[in-house]
C-alpha positions as CSV (number, residue, x, y, z in Angstrom):
1,X,-2.5,42.7,49.9
2,X,-3.0,45.1,46.7
3,X,0.0,47.7,46.8
4,X,-1.0,51.7,46.5
5,X,1.2,54.7,45.7
6,X,4.6,54.7,45.4
7,X,4.7,51.1,45.2
8,X,1.9,50.5,42.9
9,X,4.1,52.3,40.8
10,X,7.6,51.0,40.7
11,X,5.2,47.2,40.2
12,X,4.2,48.8,36.8
13,X,7.5,50.2,35.6
14,X,8.6,47.0,36.5
15,X,6.4,44.8,34.5
16,X,6.4,47.5,31.8
17,X,10.4,47.4,31.3
18,X,11.5,43.8,30.5
19,X,9.0,44.5,27.1
20,X,10.4,47.9,26.2
21,X,13.7,45.8,26.1
22,X,12.9,43.5,24.5
23,X,11.1,45.1,21.5
24,X,15.3,47.5,21.5
25,X,16.7,44.2,21.4
26,X,14.4,42.7,19.0
27,X,15.1,45.4,16.7
28,X,18.2,45.9,17.3
29,X,19.4,42.6,16.2
30,X,17.7,42.5,13.3
31,X,19.5,45.5,11.7
32,X,22.6,43.7,12.9
33,X,22.4,41.0,11.3
34,X,20.0,41.0,8.3
35,X,21.4,37.7,6.6
36,X,20.4,35.9,10.4
37,X,16.7,33.8,10.5
38,X,13.9,35.1,12.6
39,X,13.9,31.7,14.1
40,X,17.8,31.7,15.3
41,X,16.7,35.1,16.8
42,X,14.2,33.9,18.5
43,X,15.8,31.0,20.1
44,X,19.0,33.1,21.4
45,X,18.2,34.1,25.2
46,X,17.2,37.3,25.3
47,X,19.7,39.7,28.0
48,X,17.9,42.0,29.4
49,X,19.8,44.8,31.1
50,X,18.8,45.6,34.5
51,X,17.9,49.1,35.3
52,X,19.7,51.0,37.9
53,X,17.4,51.1,40.9
54,X,15.8,54.7,41.9
55,X,14.4,53.9,45.3
56,X,15.7,55.5,48.1
57,X,16.2,52.3,50.3
58,X,19.9,51.9,49.4
59,X,20.6,48.4,48.1
60,X,17.5,47.2,47.5
61,X,17.1,46.4,43.6
62,X,13.4,45.7,41.8
63,X,13.0,43.0,40.3
64,X,13.2,42.5,36.4
65,X,10.0,40.1,34.4
66,X,12.2,36.5,33.5
67,X,12.0,36.0,29.9
68,X,12.1,32.0,28.4
69,X,13.9,31.3,25.6
70,X,12.3,30.2,22.7
71,X,11.7,26.9,22.7
72,X,13.2,24.4,20.4
73,X,11.3,22.6,17.3
74,X,8.1,20.3,18.9
75,X,8.6,18.1,16.7
76,X,12.3,17.5,16.7
77,X,12.0,17.3,20.9
78,X,8.8,14.4,20.3
79,X,10.6,12.7,17.8
80,X,13.9,12.6,20.2
81,X,11.5,11.4,22.5
82,X,9.4,8.6,21.3
83,X,13.1,7.2,19.5
84,X,14.6,7.1,23.1
85,X,11.0,5.9,24.5
86,X,11.4,3.5,21.8
87,X,15.0,2.3,22.9
88,X,14.3,2.1,26.3
89,X,11.7,-0.3,25.5
90,X,13.5,-2.0,23.8
91,X,16.1,-2.6,26.1
92,X,13.2,-3.6,28.8
93,X,11.7,-6.0,26.9
94,X,14.8,-7.3,25.6
95,X,15.7,-7.9,29.6
96,X,12.6,-9.3,29.7
97,X,12.7,-12.1,26.9
98,X,16.5,-12.7,28.1
99,X,15.1,-13.7,31.8
100,X,12.6,-15.9,30.2
101,X,14.7,-18.0,28.4
102,X,16.9,-18.0,30.9
103,X,13.9,-19.8,33.2
104,X,12.6,-21.7,30.1
105,X,16.3,-23.3,30.3
106,X,16.3,-23.7,34.1
107,X,12.8,-25.8,33.9
108,X,14.2,-28.1,30.6
109,X,17.4,-28.5,33.0
110,X,15.6,-29.0,35.5
111,X,12.7,-31.5,33.8
112,X,15.7,-33.4,32.6
113,X,16.9,-33.9,36.3
114,X,13.5,-35.5,37.2
115,X,13.5,-37.4,34.5
116,X,16.8,-39.2,35.8
117,X,15.8,-39.2,38.9
118,X,12.2,-41.3,37.8
119,X,15.1,-43.4,36.1
120,X,17.0,-44.1,39.0
121,X,13.6,-44.8,40.9
122,X,13.0,-47.1,38.8
123,X,15.6,-48.8,38.5
124,X,16.0,-49.0,42.7
125,X,12.6,-50.0,42.6
126,X,12.9,-53.0,39.8
127,X,16.1,-54.0,42.0
128,X,14.5,-54.0,45.1
129,X,11.7,-56.0,44.1
130,X,14.3,-58.7,43.0
131,X,16.0,-58.6,46.0
132,X,12.5,-59.3,47.0
133,X,11.7,-62.3,44.9
134,X,15.0,-63.8,45.5
135,X,14.6,-63.6,49.2
136,X,11.2,-64.9,49.1
137,X,12.7,-68.2,46.5
138,X,15.1,-68.4,49.4
139,X,13.1,-68.5,52.8
140,X,12.6,-72.2,52.5
141,X,16.4,-72.7,52.5
142,X,16.5,-70.5,55.4
143,X,13.9,-72.1,57.2
144,X,15.8,-75.8,57.1
145,X,18.6,-73.9,57.6
146,X,17.0,-72.6,60.7
147,X,15.5,-76.0,62.0
148,X,18.9,-77.5,61.7
149,X,20.3,-75.0,63.7
150,X,17.3,-75.6,66.3
151,X,18.4,-79.8,65.9
152,X,22.1,-78.9,66.1
153,X,21.6,-76.7,69.3
154,X,19.1,-80.0,70.9
155,X,22.3,-82.3,69.8
156,X,24.9,-79.7,71.9
157,X,22.2,-80.0,74.9
158,X,22.4,-83.7,74.8
159,X,26.1,-84.6,74.2
160,X,26.3,-82.2,77.2
161,X,24.2,-84.5,79.3
162,X,26.4,-87.5,77.9
163,X,29.6,-86.1,78.9
164,X,28.4,-85.0,82.2
165,X,27.1,-88.7,83.1
166,X,29.8,-90.3,81.7
167,X,32.3,-88.4,83.9
168,X,29.9,-89.3,87.1
169,X,29.7,-92.8,85.9
170,X,33.4,-93.1,85.1
171,X,34.1,-91.4,89.1
172,X,32.0,-94.1,90.4
173,X,33.6,-97.1,89.1
174,X,37.1,-95.4,89.6
175,X,35.2,-94.9,93.6
176,X,34.7,-98.7,92.9
177,X,37.4,-100.0,91.6
178,X,39.6,-98.6,94.7
179,X,37.3,-100.3,97.1
């Protein structure tokens, strides 16, 4: 929606006002201090005074165009950015290298632990094999002990039977003797 009439004239005067003020300020600045370099004038932000409002709306002020301050030297900014990016990347790479060193150390320690566990398991296996060989060499003696135990238990049963029989005979003998 385009402005027409009084509104268009007011907008046109607003857009032209800051350019006129800027030219006046630059001229005044160059007259007041001739030793000052033109770059310094461009770097200092221009202050544009507000134009008094001629509006009949009462408290409504008109907008003025914003003036951007002159940009510092782009080469300096690029150099600064690259230096900071370099420091950042070096920090990131240093952290990553430290992480890899930590992982390497952990892998070495884990490898050593597994080697110790392997040695322990080899010793256990060797000792178990020795025990199995000793048990196999003792097996004939254990079989003889089992046979002797069986014979002892059968002799014990025979002794109990003999004892019971002798008690019966003794009781009979005493019975016959009383008669």
